[in-house]
N, C-alpha and C positions, 0 to 999 in steps of 0.2 A: 538465668540469666536475667540481670537487675540493670537498667538504665533511667537514670535521674532519680527524681524525688518519688517517694509511693505516694498514689492518691490521698491515703490518710494525712501525711505529713504536710501537704499543700493545704488541705482542709483545715488542719488545726490552725495554720499559719493566718486562716481567712478568720477564724473564729477568735483570733487574739487581737484582731485589727480593730478598735475604739473610734467610732466616728467622734465628730465635734459634735458639742453638746449644746444647744441651744437654750440659753437661761429665759425665763419668765420677762424680763426690762427686753431681751432681743427678740422675742416672740411677738409680743406688743409693740413694738417701732418697727418690725417687718410687715406686721398686719397693718399698721397704720400708711406705710409704703405701699403697699400692694392693694388696699383698699382705696386708694384715689379714684375717680371717676374715669381718668384717663390711663389708668393702668391696665394691663390685658388681663384676662379671667386667667388662672393658673400659673400666673407668672411669680417671680421670689427674687431673691437677691444672690448674686452668683460673686463666689469669690475665686479669685483667679491670682496666680502670680504673675509679678511685674517682669516681663520680657529681659529685660537689663538691668534690673536691680533686686536686691531680696525683699523687696517688699510686697505687700498684698494690695489688691483693690477690691472693692465691695461696691456693685453696681444692681442697679433693678433691672432684671431678664426678664422677656417674653417665656423664654422655654429654657432649660438646660440644654447647655452643648452636649454631643454624641457621646463624650465619655466621660461626662461629668455624674458625680454621684451626688443625691437627692436625700437631702434630709428632711424631713416633713414632721415639723413640731407644732401640734396644735394648730395647724393651717398654716403656719408659716413655714412658705419652703425657701430652704438654701441649695443652690446649685454651686457643688465644689467639684472644681478643677482638678484635675488628676493628682496634679503636683501640690496644690494646697491643700488638698484632703489628706496627703501625708504629711505635710507640716501640722497640720491642725489637729493629727491625731491625738486623742484624750486631752485635749482644748475646749474650754468653754466660751462661747459668743456671748458678749454682754452688750448691752446698749445703758449709755447714760446721758443726761442732758445736761449741756454747760449753762452758765448764767446768762448766756444769751439766748438761750432756749435752743440752740442746734444739738440735734441729736448726735454722739460720738458712738463709734461703735468699735469693741475692742476685743481681743482674746487674752484668755487667762489661764494656766494652769487648772484643772478640773481639781475640787476641792473632796476631799474623800478620802 
């Protein structure tokens, strides 16, 4: 008698899941944010979905929330809220600086 998915099928689904990739430009800017004297040690940036919109928010966070996925790339920690992690699967986080010197984070499809 069989009920539900076989354990191997569930494991394969997890293997197919691809986390957000953090580009070198984003690593540099995240480190700049979390290396500030007032920033807590072990902190990072948290990406979450907006409750009443289809957008995402990025903020500095002391620790990940209980259900967050943590992506650590060369010491730059990104905490992904569960829904944001799904939306950002197979995406890359990039950072650019506008002419006024303000850092802008964006997501793009992974190349390759």
